[in-house]
Structures are given as structure tokens and as C-alpha cells.
C-alpha positions as CSV (number, residue, x, y, z in Angstrom):
1,M,98.8,140.7,139.5
2,S,99.4,138.1,136.9
3,E,101.2,138.7,133.6
4,S,99.3,138.2,130.4
5,V,100.5,136.4,127.2
6,D,99.0,135.0,124.1
7,V,100.2,131.3,124.4
8,V,101.3,129.1,127.2
9,L,103.0,125.8,126.4
10,I,103.2,123.2,129.1
11,G,106.0,120.6,128.7
12,G,109.4,120.8,127.1
13,G,109.0,118.1,124.5
14,V,108.8,117.9,120.7
15,M,105.1,118.6,120.7
16,S,105.3,121.9,122.5
17,A,108.5,122.8,120.6
18,T,106.8,122.2,117.2
19,L,103.6,124.0,118.1
20,G,105.5,127.0,119.5
21,T,107.7,127.3,116.4
22,L,104.7,127.0,114.0
23,L,102.8,129.7,116.0
24,K,105.9,132.0,115.9
25,E,106.1,131.6,112.1
26,L,102.4,132.2,111.7
27,Q,102.0,135.0,114.3
28,P,105.4,136.5,115.1
29,D,103.8,139.2,117.4
30,W,102.3,136.6,119.8
31,N,103.9,136.3,123.2
32,I,104.7,132.7,124.2
33,V,105.7,131.3,127.5
34,A,106.8,127.6,127.9
35,F,107.0,125.8,131.2
36,E,109.2,122.7,131.8
37,R,109.3,121.2,135.3
38,L,112.8,119.7,134.7
39,G,116.1,121.6,134.3
40,E,116.3,120.9,130.6
41,V,114.0,120.3,127.7
42,A,113.6,116.9,126.0
43,Q,114.2,114.9,129.1
44,E,111.1,112.7,129.0
45,S,109.6,111.0,125.9
46,S,111.5,113.2,123.4
47,N,114.9,112.2,124.8
48,P,116.7,109.9,122.3
49,W,117.3,107.3,125.0
50,N,113.7,107.2,126.0
51,N,112.4,106.2,122.6
52,A,113.6,104.1,119.6
53,G,114.1,107.1,117.3
54,T,112.1,105.5,114.5
55,G,110.7,107.9,112.0
56,H,107.4,106.0,112.0
57,A,106.3,105.8,108.4
58,A,104.8,102.2,108.6
59,L,107.6,100.9,106.5
60,C,108.4,98.2,109.0
61,E,105.9,98.3,111.8
62,L,103.4,95.4,111.4
63,N,100.9,96.8,113.9
64,Y,99.9,99.5,111.4
65,M,98.8,96.9,109.0
66,P,97.2,93.9,110.8
67,N,95.4,92.9,107.6
68,A,98.0,92.2,104.9
69,D,95.5,93.2,102.2
70,D,94.5,96.6,103.7
71,P,97.2,99.3,103.5
72,S,95.0,102.2,104.5
73,K,96.4,102.8,108.1
74,A,100.0,102.2,107.0
75,V,99.5,104.7,104.1
76,G,97.9,107.2,106.5
77,I,100.9,107.0,109.0
78,N,103.3,107.4,106.1
79,E,101.4,110.5,104.8
80,Q,101.7,112.0,108.3
81,F,105.5,111.4,108.4
82,Q,105.9,113.1,105.0
83,L,104.5,116.3,106.6
84,S,107.1,116.1,109.2
85,R,109.8,115.7,106.6
86,Q,108.6,118.7,104.7
87,L,108.4,120.9,107.7
88,W,111.8,119.9,108.9
89,S,113.2,120.6,105.4
90,S,111.7,124.1,105.5
91,F,113.1,124.7,109.0
92,V,116.6,123.6,107.9
93,D,116.3,126.0,104.9
94,R,115.4,128.9,107.3
95,G,118.1,128.1,109.8
96,I,115.5,127.2,112.4
97,L,117.0,123.7,112.6
98,D,120.7,122.9,112.3
99,E,122.2,120.8,109.6
100,A,120.0,117.7,109.0
101,E,122.7,115.3,110.1
102,T,122.3,116.6,113.7
103,F,118.8,115.1,114.0
104,I,118.1,112.7,111.1
105,N,120.0,110.0,109.4
106,A,119.2,107.6,106.5
107,T,118.6,104.1,108.1
108,P,116.9,101.3,106.2
109,H,113.7,100.0,107.8
110,M,113.3,96.2,107.9
111,T,110.7,93.7,109.0
112,F,111.9,90.2,110.0
113,V,109.6,87.3,110.7
114,R,109.9,83.5,111.4
115,G,107.5,80.7,111.0
116,E,105.2,79.7,108.0
117,K,102.3,81.8,109.2
118,D,104.2,85.0,109.6
119,V,106.2,84.5,106.4
120,A,102.9,84.1,104.5
121,Y,101.6,87.3,106.1
122,L,104.7,89.3,105.3
123,R,104.8,88.1,101.7
124,Q,101.2,89.3,101.2
125,R,101.9,92.6,103.0
126,Y,104.8,93.1,100.6
127,E,102.6,92.4,97.6
128,T,100.1,94.9,98.8
129,L,102.6,97.7,99.7
130,K,104.8,97.5,96.6
131,E,101.8,98.9,94.7
132,Q,101.5,102.0,96.9
133,P,103.5,105.1,95.7
134,L,104.8,105.9,99.2
135,F,106.2,102.5,99.6
136,Q,108.1,102.3,96.3
137,G,111.4,100.6,96.7
138,I,110.3,98.1,99.3
139,E,112.2,94.8,98.9
140,Y,111.3,91.2,100.0
141,S,113.3,88.1,100.4
142,E,113.2,84.7,102.0
143,D,116.8,84.0,100.9
144,S,119.3,83.9,103.8
145,R,122.1,85.2,101.6
146,V,120.1,88.3,100.7
147,I,118.9,89.0,104.3
148,N,122.5,88.5,105.4
149,Q,123.6,91.3,103.1
150,W,120.9,93.6,104.6
151,A,121.5,92.7,108.3
152,P,124.3,90.3,109.0
153,L,123.7,90.1,112.8
154,L,120.2,88.6,112.1
155,M,121.5,85.7,110.1
156,N,124.8,84.6,111.7
157,R,124.3,81.0,113.0
158,R,120.6,81.1,112.3
159,R,119.0,77.6,112.6
160,A,118.9,75.8,109.3
161,G,115.5,74.9,107.9
162,E,113.6,77.5,109.8
163,P,111.2,79.5,107.6
164,F,111.9,83.2,107.7
165,A,111.4,86.3,105.6
166,A,112.3,90.0,105.6
167,T,111.3,93.2,103.9
168,R,113.6,96.2,103.5
169,V,113.0,99.9,102.7
170,P,116.2,101.8,102.1
171,S,114.5,105.2,102.6
172,G,113.9,104.7,106.3
173,T,115.3,107.1,108.9
174,D,116.6,107.3,112.4
175,V,115.5,110.5,114.2
176,D,116.9,112.2,117.3
177,F,113.8,113.9,118.6
178,G,115.7,115.3,121.5
179,A,118.0,117.3,119.1
180,I,114.9,118.6,117.2
181,T,113.3,119.7,120.5
182,R,116.4,121.5,121.8
183,Q,117.0,123.2,118.5
184,L,113.4,124.4,118.1
185,F,113.3,125.8,121.7
186,R,116.6,127.5,121.1
187,H,115.1,129.2,118.1
188,L,112.0,130.1,120.0
189,E,114.0,131.8,122.7
190,G,115.9,133.7,120.0
191,Q,112.5,134.9,118.7
192,G,111.5,136.3,122.1
193,A,109.7,133.3,123.6
194,D,110.1,132.8,127.4
195,L,111.3,129.3,128.4
196,R,111.0,128.7,132.1
197,L,112.8,125.6,133.3
198,D,112.5,124.0,136.7
199,T,109.0,125.4,136.8
200,E,106.0,123.1,137.4
201,V,102.4,124.1,136.4
202,K,100.2,123.3,139.4
203,K,96.7,124.3,138.3
204,L,94.7,125.7,135.3
205,K,91.7,127.9,136.0
206,K,89.4,129.5,133.3
207,K,88.4,133.0,133.9
208,S,85.1,134.6,132.9
209,D,86.6,136.3,129.9
210,G,87.6,132.9,128.4
211,T,91.3,133.2,129.2
212,W,93.3,130.8,131.5
213,D,95.2,131.5,134.7
214,V,98.2,129.1,134.7
215,R,99.4,128.8,138.2
216,Y,103.0,127.6,138.6
217,R,105.6,126.9,141.2
218,R,109.4,127.2,140.9
219,R,111.0,123.9,141.9
220,V,114.1,125.7,143.2
221,G,113.1,128.1,145.9
222,G,109.4,127.4,145.8
223,A,108.3,130.8,144.4
224,T,104.8,130.8,142.9
225,G,103.1,132.8,140.3
226,T,100.4,133.0,137.7
227,V,100.4,133.7,133.9
228,N,97.2,134.6,132.2
229,A,97.0,133.1,128.6
230,K,94.5,133.3,125.8
231,F,95.5,129.8,124.7
232,V,97.1,126.9,126.6
233,F,98.6,123.7,125.1
234,V,99.3,120.8,127.5
235,G,102.1,118.8,126.0
236,A,103.2,117.2,129.2
237,G,103.2,113.6,128.3
238,G,101.5,111.4,130.9
239,W,100.9,114.4,133.1
240,A,98.6,116.0,130.5
241,I,95.6,114.2,131.9
242,K,96.2,115.6,135.4
243,L,96.4,119.1,134.1
244,L,93.4,118.8,131.8
245,Q,91.4,117.4,134.8
246,S,92.6,120.4,136.8
247,A,91.2,122.7,134.0
248,K,87.8,121.0,134.5
249,I,86.9,121.0,130.9
250,P,84.0,118.6,130.2
251,E,85.8,117.0,127.3
252,I,88.3,115.2,129.6
253,K,85.5,113.3,131.4
254,G,85.7,109.6,131.0
255,Y,89.4,109.5,130.1
256,G,92.1,107.7,132.0
257,V,95.6,106.6,131.2
258,F,97.6,103.4,131.9
259,P,101.3,103.9,132.4
260,I,103.7,101.4,130.7
261,G,107.5,101.8,131.0
262,G,110.2,100.2,129.0
263,Q,113.9,99.1,129.0
264,F,116.3,98.6,126.1
265,L,119.5,96.6,125.7
266,K,122.1,98.9,124.3
267,T,125.6,98.5,122.9
268,T,128.1,100.8,121.4
269,K,130.6,98.1,120.6
270,P,132.0,99.1,117.2
271,E,132.2,95.6,115.6
272,L,128.5,95.1,116.3
273,V,127.4,98.6,115.3
274,E,129.2,98.3,112.0
275,K,127.4,95.1,111.1
276,H,123.9,96.4,111.7
277,R,122.8,99.6,109.8
278,A,119.0,99.2,110.0
279,K,115.9,99.3,112.2
280,V,114.4,95.8,112.2
281,Y,110.9,95.1,113.6
282,S,109.1,91.9,114.1
283,Q,105.8,90.6,115.4
284,A,104.5,91.6,118.9
285,A,104.0,89.0,121.6
286,V,100.4,88.1,122.4
287,G,98.9,90.8,124.6
288,A,101.8,93.2,124.0
289,P,101.0,96.9,123.3
290,P,102.1,98.1,119.9
291,M,104.9,100.1,121.5
292,S,106.4,96.9,122.8
293,V,106.9,95.3,119.3
294,P,110.5,93.8,119.5
295,H,113.0,95.7,117.3
296,L,116.7,96.0,116.8
297,D,117.6,99.6,116.0
298,A,120.6,101.3,114.7
299,R,120.9,104.7,116.4
300,M,122.9,107.8,115.8
301,V,122.9,110.3,118.7
302,E,125.3,113.2,118.8
303,G,127.5,111.6,116.2
304,E,127.9,108.3,118.0
305,G,126.5,105.0,116.6
306,S,124.8,102.4,118.8
307,L,122.3,99.6,118.7
308,M,119.2,99.2,120.9
309,F,117.1,96.1,121.3
310,G,113.7,95.9,123.1
311,P,111.6,97.3,124.5
312,F,111.1,95.2,127.6
313,A,108.0,96.4,129.4
314,T,108.2,97.6,133.0
315,F,105.5,98.9,135.3
316,S,105.4,102.0,137.4
317,P,102.4,104.0,138.7
318,K,104.3,107.1,137.5
319,F,103.0,109.0,134.5
320,L,106.4,110.3,133.7
321,K,109.9,108.9,134.2
322,T,110.3,111.6,136.8
323,G,106.7,111.5,137.9
324,R,105.1,110.7,141.3
325,W,104.2,107.3,142.7
326,T,100.6,108.6,143.3
327,D,100.0,109.4,139.6
328,I,97.9,106.4,138.7
329,V,95.6,106.9,141.7
330,A,95.4,110.7,141.5
331,Q,93.7,110.5,138.1
332,V,90.7,108.5,139.3
333,R,87.4,110.3,139.1
334,M,83.8,109.0,139.3
335,N,83.4,109.8,135.6
336,N,86.4,107.5,134.6
337,L,86.5,104.8,137.3
338,G,84.0,102.5,135.5
339,S,85.9,102.7,132.2
340,M,89.2,102.0,133.9
341,L,87.9,99.0,135.7
342,K,86.5,97.6,132.5
343,V,89.9,98.0,130.8
344,G,91.5,96.0,133.6
345,A,88.9,93.2,133.3
346,T,89.0,93.0,129.5
347,N,92.8,93.1,128.9
348,L,94.0,90.0,130.7
349,D,96.4,89.3,127.9
350,L,98.1,92.6,128.6
351,V,98.3,91.8,132.3
352,K,99.8,88.4,131.5
353,Y,102.3,90.0,129.2
354,L,103.4,92.6,131.7
355,V,103.8,90.0,134.4
356,G,105.9,87.9,132.1
357,E,108.1,90.9,131.2
358,L,108.5,91.9,134.9
359,M,109.8,88.4,135.7
360,K,112.6,88.6,133.1
361,N,116.1,89.1,134.5
362,F,119.0,90.4,132.5
363,S,119.8,86.9,131.3
364,K,116.3,86.3,130.0
365,K,116.4,89.6,128.2
366,V,119.6,88.6,126.4
367,D,117.8,85.3,125.5
368,S,115.1,87.5,123.8
369,L,117.8,89.4,122.0
370,R,119.2,86.1,120.7
371,E,116.0,85.5,118.8
372,F,117.1,88.5,116.7
373,V,120.9,88.1,117.1
374,P,121.7,84.4,117.6
375,T,125.4,85.2,118.5
376,A,124.6,87.9,121.1
377,K,126.7,87.9,124.3
378,G,125.4,89.5,127.4
379,D,128.8,91.1,128.2
380,D,128.4,93.3,125.0
381,W,125.2,94.9,126.1
382,E,123.9,97.1,129.0
383,L,120.3,97.6,130.2
384,I,119.0,101.2,130.0
385,Q,115.7,102.6,131.3
386,A,113.5,104.1,128.6
387,G,110.6,106.5,129.0
388,Q,107.2,106.2,130.4
389,R,104.2,106.0,128.1
390,A,100.6,106.7,129.2
391,Q,98.2,104.8,127.1
392,V,94.7,106.2,126.7
393,M,91.7,104.5,128.4
394,K,88.4,105.6,127.1
395,N,84.9,104.1,127.0
396,G,86.2,100.9,128.6
397,K,88.9,100.4,126.0
398,L,92.7,100.7,126.0
399,Q,93.7,102.8,123.0
400,F,97.2,102.6,121.5
401,G,97.3,105.9,119.5
402,T,97.5,109.6,120.3
403,E,94.6,111.8,120.8
404,V,94.1,115.6,121.2
405,V,91.6,116.6,123.7
406,S,90.5,120.3,123.4
407,S,87.8,122.5,124.9
408,A,84.7,123.4,122.8
409,D,86.0,127.0,122.5
410,G,89.5,125.9,121.4
411,S,91.1,127.9,124.2
412,I,92.9,124.8,125.7
413,A,94.1,121.6,124.2
414,G,96.2,118.7,125.4
415,L,97.7,115.5,123.9
416,L,97.2,112.1,125.4
417,G,98.6,108.7,124.3
418,A,101.8,107.5,122.7
419,S,102.7,105.7,119.5
420,P,103.3,106.8,116.8
421,G,103.8,110.0,118.8
422,A,106.8,112.2,117.8
423,S,107.0,111.0,114.2
424,T,103.6,112.5,113.5
425,T,104.0,115.6,115.6
426,V,103.5,117.9,112.6
427,S,100.3,116.3,111.5
428,I,98.9,116.4,115.0
429,M,99.8,120.1,115.4
430,L,98.3,121.0,112.1
431,D,95.0,119.4,113.1
432,L,95.3,121.3,116.4
433,L,95.8,124.6,114.6
434,S,92.7,124.0,112.5
435,S,90.5,123.1,115.5
436,C,91.7,125.6,118.0
437,F,92.3,128.6,115.7
438,P,89.5,128.5,113.1
439,D,89.4,132.3,112.8
440,Q,93.0,132.5,111.8
441,K,93.0,129.5,109.5
442,A,92.5,131.4,106.2
443,A,95.1,134.0,107.0
444,W,97.6,131.3,108.0
445,E,97.1,129.1,105.0
446,P,99.6,130.7,102.6
447,K,102.4,130.5,105.2
448,L,101.6,126.9,106.0
449,Q,101.6,126.1,102.3
450,E,105.0,127.7,102.0
451,L,106.4,125.6,104.9
452,I,104.7,122.4,103.7
453,P,104.3,122.5,99.9
454,T,101.9,119.5,99.5
455,L,99.7,120.4,102.5
456,G,96.1,119.3,101.7
457,Q,97.2,116.8,99.1
458,K,97.5,113.0,99.4
459,L,100.8,111.9,98.1
460,N,99.8,108.3,97.8
461,D,97.1,109.3,95.3
462,D,99.6,110.8,92.9
463,A,102.7,108.7,92.2
464,A,104.5,111.5,90.4
465,L,103.8,114.0,93.2
466,A,104.9,111.4,95.8
467,R,108.2,110.9,93.9
468,Q,108.8,114.6,93.7
469,A,107.9,115.4,97.3
470,T,109.9,112.6,98.9
471,G,112.8,113.2,96.6
472,I,113.0,116.9,97.5
473,T,112.9,116.2,101.3
474,A,115.4,113.3,101.0
475,E,117.8,115.6,99.3
476,K,117.4,118.5,101.7
477,L,117.6,116.2,104.7
478,D,120.5,114.2,103.2
479,I,118.6,110.9,103.7
480,L,118.8,109.5,100.2
481,G,118.5,105.7,100.7
């Protein structure tokens, strides 16, 4: 006979950790079981070495503003990140998260471009964004002396006469999503939640009463079992599609995912780390997915500073870094095959880009780094493998965002996609609460408002409110720029 619980969370990443913590705050009496197939949480996309740690607020990422005159998407991404900042601030106040410095640090966000066309674009982008309340403080320069003060590694021995420009936002952040995940799960266990590591969910089956049987297998010893849950969240990264297909919900029909891996060059050499205290993004190569925009990032993980440059795209048929070689084939169904073939036929630029990336050896990757850091030496850097991302394929198109797929009755939901991912976790989970728990929404509203004071308001529409809200979270999280 299976055990019965209120909520099952599948996957030990920041998405499951955030949703579980919110539900425990909103409904303390609910029983929660979380499954993670590995021996620790935060070992896939949430691990700090599997992502760039950028608190994505569209301060420096050009792909969120392809039209320099239209800030709407950039503003929307920033609004979402402000929700994360407010919730993290509340969690620090309540002791749910540790001191802010253990997971977030003030790190200016910069954009650096070269060539007349990109300089003109960045200049116009700056003119547009400086009028937006959430982007107050953005700076722009085409002066090598100014940019050298912002990021010396970028300008040392830069070729004379080359057009270049940069923007800088001092209020940017570097985030260790692995630390957030571990701290939230630790709190959840302290509140009675049951975290089961080394346990892989094999199948989801809906019962006639609307609940779900979650069938699992222990990876050590092979013991099997079943947990019956009223609600299931599939936050399993690339494996989410496999489990949602297992659940046979009609809403997953037509979906497929395309796995893209990544590598970074990394250094902890003190003399380099000291000279670069920013995250610097540039333009993506033709055909490159948004998550492959080149960037040079200052990182702070467990108190140690480092720099990362990349990513360099890799290809593996696995949906997770620790996935299976058959993943890409196992997802194929009659209802998504046509869409997936169309994606392959209409994304030749992406195929060309991936082939070019796969042909780069270490020396070529250091050459790419030298476009950012002209004085870079290969001996100072090492190559590390980053996480796997599974980009959504739907209706014959490759999508570069995140998407929640939920059943009509709201009893199960899963997250597909990647960027901006972890930075907008709170916004994604709030939307999920509204769609999957409509009957509880009114009762939960006061608590949610307490945790996120500006919930339901657009900060960018009210300059005074934006200054107040961002100022409070900057102080509480100790990230004053």
C-alpha cells in the first residue's frame, strides 16, 4: 500500500526548493516529499559551476532587447528578478536563508561591444533604458579610459582605432543558486518535509480520484515504492519532458526538447580575479542560442573569487549532465516528431554554430577569450564542463525561454526550458501557484503580500516605488552598488 502526501516535488534544484518553501509558508500542515535522483541537491543546472550565476535582470543581456527602442521584454525580466530579490530578503529576515553574502554578492553588470553597428545599437539601447526607473544608474561610455576603470582586463592592449562601447550598471549581482537551493531544502527538512536522495522517479500515473501515484526506485539497492500525491511538481530539468510524457497529460503533446551543453574557461588566479569585478556580456554569434552569448563573469562561490568565460556549446543527447545517452530518442512521439523535424530543417544557423563550437580545441577557445581579454594566457585558465540545457521545441519552433506545462485540473505541473531560468524562479512559481491552486489563492494572498511587499504592482510604472523597493532589498541583501 502506498503512502499518501499532499505534495511531491521531483528534482532537487532551485525550482523545487523555492516552490516547496513557498508551500510550507502558505500551508504549514501540508506533507511534502521531494525526490532527487543524485546523492545531493543542486547538482545539475542549479549548481554554481553549471551556470554563470548571473542574476538575470536584463541589465547587460542584449538578447532581452533585440530592438534598441523597445525595452518591454527587458523591463519584464527585471520586474521578475525584483520578485526574487524581495522573497530572498524575506527569507533572510525569517532565517530561512543564511546571511545574504552566502548566496548573493554585488557585481556590476556590463555590456561590451565592438564595431560601428553594435556601438550604434548599444548607444541607442542606453538612451532607451536610462529613462526606465528599474534601470536608473546605467552608465555608457566609448572612452577607453573610462571602460578601463570599469574592467581593466577588457582594455589592456586593445587595438587602437577600433570602435567599442560599454554600458555598466553598478547594482548587478552574482548569485550562487546552489547555495540557495541547499539552504531552502535544509529549511524544508527542518519543517518536516521528506527529502529522498538517490531516488529516481520512474513513472507517474493518475488515479480515478484525481491524485497521482509516483513510482520510484532507489538507486542504491534498487528498492521500489509508490507515493500517492494530491499535487506533483516536475522540476527535473531536461528530464521533465520524460516524466510529463509518462503522466500522459494531453497538454504535453507536441512538445520536444533539444539538449545543448556548455563549457567555460575558469581561473582563480588572484591577479586576474582582482582586475575584473563585473559580469560582461556581448553580442551572440550568428545562430547561437541566447544562453551562448559570450560573457566574462566574476564569480563568488563559497567565499572564493574566480572568473569564468564562455559558454562554449557542446552537444550530448543527454537531457541532464548525468542523464542517459538515449534521452533524445526516448522523447520521440508521433505527436511531436513532425515539429522536431521542422525545427531541425529551419535552424541551420544553429546547426552550423554547434558544429563550429564542437570543432574548437582548447587553443581556439582561448583565442575566443582574447576577444574579451587581449592579454589572456592559456596557462592561466582551465576548461570546465557546465550543465545541460534542454531548449523547448513546440509547433515547429525552437523556443529559448522557460515554460510551465500543467494539467487542466492543476494537479500536476512541470517546467521546460532554460534561460533566464533560476533568476526568475520566484515569478515562475507565483504563476504556478495561481494556475494550480485557484481555490487557495485568496487565502494565500495576505501571506504572499507579506513575503513580497510589491506583489501585483509594476515597479517600472512608479519611479518612487521602484527606488524604495530596490533600495530595501539592496540593503537587506547587502548588495548596494
